N, C-alpha and C positions, 0 to 999 in steps of 0.2 A: 174477229172482233172481240170475242170473249177472251181470247188469249192475251190480246193487247191490254185489256183492262186488268186482267189478273196480273200481268207483268208490272203494270204501273203500281198496283196495290202492294206487290212484293217489294218494289223499290222504295215506296214510302216507308214501309215497315223497317227495311234495312237501314234507311237514313235515320229513322227515329232511334234505332238501336245504337247507331254510331254516335248520335248526339248525346244519348243517355250515357253511353260509355265514356265519352269525353268529359261530361259533367261529373260523373263519378270519379274519374281519374283526377280531375282538378281538386275534388274534395279530399282525396287521400294525400295529395302533395302538400296541402295546407295544414300539416301536422303542427300543433302548438309546441314552441320551444320549451325545454324543461325549466322548472323554476330555479332561481339562483340557489347556490349551495350555501347552507348555513355555516358560518365560521365564527369563531370567537376571537375578538381583537382587543388590543390595548392601545392606548395612546402613548407615544414615546415621551418619557419625562426626562427633564434635565435638572440635575442637581449635583452637588459635591458628593463624591463617593469615597469613603475611607477604604483604603486597601489593607486587607488583613492577611497576615501570613501565619502559618502554623508549623510547629516543629515537634518532633518526638524528643522528649527530654527525660532525665532521671533526677531524682531528688537525693540530696545529701545534706548532712548537718552543716550549719554555717561554720562550726568549729568541730573537729573530730580529734579528740585527744586519745592517743594510743597509750594505754597504761602498761608500763613495763617495770620490772624489778630493777632497781639501780644497784643493788648489792646482792651477792649470792648467799642463799640460805634456804632453809626449809619453810615452806608455806604452812602456817599453823592456824590461820583464821581468815574467814571471809566475813566482812562486816556490812554487806549490803545485799539487798534483794535484787536478783538479776531482773533487768528490764524496768527497774524503778527509777524515779527521778531523784537525782542527788544534787547537792549544792557544793559549791566550791569549798574545799577543806574537809568535806565529809570523809571518814575513814572507809577504805575499800578492802584492804588486805593487811595482814600482819605476818611478818617473817620472824622466825625464832631470834630473839634479841640476845641470848646468852653469849654467843661468840663476840658480839659487838660490844657488849658491856665489859667483857674481859679485855678486849683490845683497848677500850677507853681507859680502863684502870691501869693497864700497862703504860699507855701513853702519858697518863697523869704522873706515874712514877718516874718515868724518864724526864719529864718536865721538871719535877722537883729536884732530881739529881743534877740536871743541867743548871737549874737556878742556884743550887748550893755551890757548884763549882764557879759559877759566875760571881757569886757574892764573895767567895774566897779570893778570887782574882782581883776584885775591886778593893778588898782590904789590903792585899799585898801592894797594890799601887799606892794607896794612901800611906802605908807604912814606909815604902821604899823611897818615896819622893823626898822627904826631909833628909834621909840618910844619904841619898845621892848628892843633895845640895851641900852637905857637910863633908863630902868625900869619904864617908864611912863605907859606902859600897860603890861599885863602879856604875857608870851610866848604862853599861850593857845589861846589868841585872835589872835596872829600872825598866829598860826597854822590853826585856823579856816579860816582866810583870804586866806592863801595859798591853803587850800583844796577847798575853794570856787572858786579860780582862776582855779584850775585844772578841777573842775566840769564844769565851764563856757567854757573852751576849748573843753571839751567833748561834751557839748551841741551844740557848734558851728559846730563841725565835724558832729554830727548827723543831724543837720539842713542842712548842706551843702550836705550831702548824699541825703536828701529828695529833695533838689532842683535838684540835678543831675538826680534823678529818675523821677522827674516831667518833666524835659527837655527831657529825653529819651522817656517817654510815649508820649509826644507831638510829638517827631520825628517819633514815630511808627504810628502816624495817617496818615503819608505819606508813603504808601507801595510801595516799588521800587523793581525792578528785581535784584536779587543777582548775576545773570549770564547772559551771552549772549545766546540767543536761540529763540525758537518759543514759544509764549505764547498761551495757550489753551483757550478753551471756559470758560466763567465765570460761577461759580457755585452758585453765590449769586446775588441778585438784589439790585438796588439803593433803599435805605430806610430800608434795612434789618439791624437788630441789629446783629453785628458780633463780634467775640471775639475768644480767644484761643480755646474755646470749640465748636465752630460752624463748624469746619471742614475746608476743603481746599477751598480757593476762586478760584484758578486756578493753573495750573502747567506750568512752563517754562522748556523746554527741550533743551539741547544742542544737535544738530543733525549733526554737522560736527566737528569731526567724530561721527559716530553712531555705537552703539554696536549691534552685532548679538549674541544672546544666543542660544546654541544648546546642547543637551545631547549626551554624548558618553557612551557606555556601559562599565561596569566594566571590561569585558573581553578585550575590545579594549584598555583600559587603561593599563591593565596588560601586554598585548602583546607589547605595546609601551615601557613600562618600562623594560621589559626583553630585548628588542632590544637596548634600550638606558638606561642602568642601572645608568649612571652618570648624566642623565638629570633630574633636579628636577621637570620639567613639560614639556609641549610641547615647543619646541624651539621657541625663539622669531622670527626667520627668516621664520617660516612656513607661506606659502602664502595660502589664502583662496579665493575661488570664491563664488559668490552669484548668484543663479538662482532665478529670481523673479517669482511671482505667474502666470504671463502670459507666462512663459517658456523662457523669454529672459535672457541673461547673463549680469549681471551688469558689466560695462566696467572696473571698478577699482578693484584691488585686495585688500584684507584685510589682516591684520596681527593679530597673536595671542596676546591676552591681558591678560587673566587670566583663571585659572581653579579653581573651587570651592574646599573648604577644605575637603568636606565630600561627601560620596556616599549617594544618596537619598535612604532611606530604602524601600520606596514604589515601586520605579521603577528600582533600581539597576544601576543607571546612575550617572555620574558626569556632572555638568553644566560647560560649557566652554563658554568664551566670546571672540569674535574677533572684531577688530575695522576696519571700512570701511570709507574711505573718502567720504564726501557727500557735495561737494561745491555747487551744484545746488539745493540741498534740495529735490531730487527725493525720497529719502528714508525717511520714517516717522516711529515714534514709533508705535508699534502694528502690523506692516506689517509682514506677514509670508513669508518665503523664504527658499530655500534649500541651505545649506552651503556645499561646496565641497572642498576637499583638498587632496593632494598627501601625503600619510602617510608612504609609503615605496617604495623601488625600488627592484624588483626581478632581480638579475643579471643573464645574460645568459639564459633567459627563452625561452622555445620552444612554439611557438604560432601557433594556427590553428583557422580558423573561427569557432565560437561557433555553427553555424548551421551544421557543420560537425559531431558534437557529437550526439550520441543516448544514452538516459538514459534507463537502464533496471534494475529494482529492486535495485535501489540505486547505481549501478555502471554505468560507462560510457564506450562506445565503439566507435571506428571509423574504417574506412576502408582505408588501405594503398594499394598502387599499386607497385609491384616490377618491376624489369627491363624488364621482359617478359610480362608486362601488366596483370599479374594475381592479383586478389583482395584477400586481407587477412584481416580478422576481428581481431582487436587488442583491448584489454581492457586497458584503460588508467586511470590515476588519474588526476582529473581536479583541478586546483588551481584558482588563481585570474583571473579577467576579465579586459580587456583593450579595451573599445569600443566594436566592433563586434568580437573581438578575445578573446580566452581563453588560459591561460597557462596550458599545459598538461605535464605529465610525463609518460614515457613508449614508446616513439618514439624517432627518431634520427633526427638531422639536415639534411635537404636535402630529407627526405622521402616525397613521394607524397601521399596526402590525398584526398579522395573523398569528395567533398562538395555537389554537386548536383547529384542525381541519386542513392543515397545509397539504396533506397528501391527496386531497380531493380537488385542489385548485390548480388551474393551469394559467399560463400567461394571458392577460387581458380578459380572463373570465369574469363574468358578473357574479358577485357574491352577495349574500345577505349578512352583513356584519352584526354580531351580537356581542354584548359585553363579556369579557373573559372572566371566568370564575375559577380560581385556583382549586376549588373543591369539586368542581363539576367534572363528571367523567368525560374522557375524550370520545369524540364521535368519529 
């Protein structure tokens, strides 16, 4: 009897342990779900987006005059300071004038001799004419006098041309600047024998305005012509910006000047020139700079921060958040860029897009959307 009671007591205890264990197990299975992940989101905006292109360019004078000696002689004087601003007509060099003064004197002497012979021939014609009419001399003698007069006039003209050439050669000994601009370093020394075959003495460049040359691809040219089929070239009103080698933006805008007539077979590009005002002379020929311009405007574009996009095997994806704060992975097509923003297709105006925290979000996960701050550190 005692054993039976003890057995019942043990059974009750065991049953209690089972119930307690079941209740405890149920408590462990009811673990609370983790809180939603914090993400930073932006609302997709729609607006017109200017499409900007940038090219590497180089600067050159709007006019570059290569100064050469047009007569052969010894260089005896330099009349300008290298690297200084010169005006049209300012003297640059002088060549020894003595040989050319002598040549001019000789040419003048030959002109006087020819003129004297021509004058004599003219007097002979005047004297022979009445004699021929009275049959005192033959017609042949008069004809010879007339021909001699014509030859004398021709000799005078030839001698006068020689005098003019001698004067021109003498004038060429004084080499002046043909344009306003900056005169470069001298490529010859005083005492050198210079002439048309000796090369450039110096170069004078007009730098206000200054030209910026840059290449555009053949594809970019075709794209523009398809968009503007009636435009013969880049519109005159196109504004260009210049980014200098130190990263600063040149304050004055430039304008389109010209586009080359042909595509470079080696590079597949066309050379374009833009003009930039340069009143203070900051820009110099040979400088490298980046040329920037707005080439198109995308109407009604949908914009998201570029950092919100994830590239995967050539396609782009981003994460949108619905009204219930569920995340959804969306494949989009990426277009032009505008600063830190990119134009995308495949979403809608007003959609919320995850910018920060994309790596922590899975499809259909519940998130806690917070406003995106471009200066906030990534979480």
